[in-house]
Residue, then its C-alpha position, 0 to 999 in steps of 0.5 A: x463182671x460176668x454171669x457165666x452164660x456164654x453168649x456166643x461161640x466166637x472163632x479164633x482167626x489168629x494168635x500172634x505177638x500175644x494178640x488174639x484175633x476173633x470173629x463173632x456176630x457180637x460187635x464190641x467197642x475199643x476198651x470193652x471187657x470180654x471173657x474168652x474161655x472165661x478169661x476177662x480180656x480187653x478189646x484193643x482193636x477192631x477191624x470188622x468183622x474181627x476184633x483183637x484182645x491182648x494177652x498179658x504175661x499174667x494171662x498167658x502163664x495161667x490160661x490153657x492157651x492150647x484151647x485158644x483156637x477154633x471155637x471159643x466161649x465168649x461173653x461180653x461184660x455185664x451192663x447195669x440192669x442185666x439179669x444175673x442168671x448164672x452167678x457172679x463171675x469176675x473173669x479171673x482164672x484161678x487155675x487149670x483143671x484137667x478132665x479125668x472122666x466123662x460118663x453119661x447118666x440118662x439125659x445128662x453127663x457127669x464130668x469129673x475134673x481134677x483140681x489143684x488141691x489148694x483151690x478145693x478150699x474154695x469149693x463146696x457141694x452145690x456151690x458155683x464154679x466157672x469152667x472155661x467161662x461157663x457157670x456151673x454147679x458143683x455136685x460132689x467133691x472127693x479129695x481133689x476131684x469135682x463132679x459136675x452134671x452137664x445137661x443136654x442144652x449145655x452140651x449143645x450150646x457150648x464146647x462141652x460136646x468136644x471135651x475129652x479126658x485129659x483136656x485142660x480147662x480154665x477154672x474160676x472159683x466162686x469169688x464169695x468163697x475166696x473172699x470169705x476164705x481170705x478174711x477167715x485165714x488172714x493173719x493181718x486182719x481181725x476175724x470178721x463178724x457176720x455183719x462184716x460178711x453180710x456187708x461184703x456180700x451186699x456189695x455184689 
């Protein structure tokens, strides 16, 4: 589990034989979960100052692999007792979005992202979304376009300053919205009561 707050911009050393080798000041352990551009991956080898993570076929099929070069967003998994300052992020990328427009508005930037229509059902204005692992708030939704507002601090501390129109990005929808949507639309399960929903929410 993650918070969507980027700890560091790690550097990709190589990507070959489905293994991604990275360099960072953070020192993980073998078997640790670590989010790279929002995807939860497992540390399989350490050769300081480098460490390896392996990308399964499932990961390779869904991720924007063209962005796994140069600098990447990195966040270690949460530890018990950590503060949650973003939102609860699983590191399970749902789909790829495409940046369709970027406009500056005073001291911030509005970023418009084209999302596959089937995933819009898990999003709502003022709800949460993870973009390449960054916890952000949705401002508006129009058809399949989501508008986010990126403040100057986020621009400076993440790779958003390098994003251009047409870039594909990893998208994780809010997990609570996914759970509720599944519970409400499952044909095999009875309709949940509010007690069921509150109980599910209390587990996280």
